[in-house]
N, C-alpha and C positions, 0 to 999 in steps of 0.2 A: 678189412678197412683200417687204414692207419691214418694218424694226425700228424701234421707237420706245420711247423711255425715258418710263416713267410712274413719277412719284414719290409716294410715300405717306408721310405722318406716322403715328405710332402710332395716332392717333385716326381717320384716314381709312381705315388698314388694318383697323382692327378694324370698321369700318362695311362695309367691302368684304368682309371674311369672313363677315358676317351678312346678307348680300345674296345675291342669285342670281348674282352674278358675271358679269353680261352687260353691265354698263355702267360707265363710268369717268368722271371729270370732268377738266376742263383749266381752266386759269386764262384769262381773257379775252384777255391778250396771246399765247397759245399757240393762237389760234382758227384761224389760217391752217395751222399745222401739223397741228391736229386734223382739219381740214376734208380733208386728204389721206389719212386713214385708209380703207382698203377692206378688204372681208371677206378673211380669210387673213393680213392683216398681224399681226406679233408684237409684244405689248408687253412690254418688259423692265421689271419692277417692281422698285424700289429703295426699301427703307424708310430714311427720314432720321431725324435727332434720336435714333439709338439707336447707342451706341458700345460695340460688344462684341467 
């Protein structure tokens, strides 16, 4: 089991909440890291652009 950071903007987080929550996206330059994901790995989600 591995841990990965998954960044969300307020807009992408809202879209994620309105989805089935079984898919996420990565930028093209993160393709190598995304290809290493396996079932059982944990995504740590962080919401950017919000200061509270």
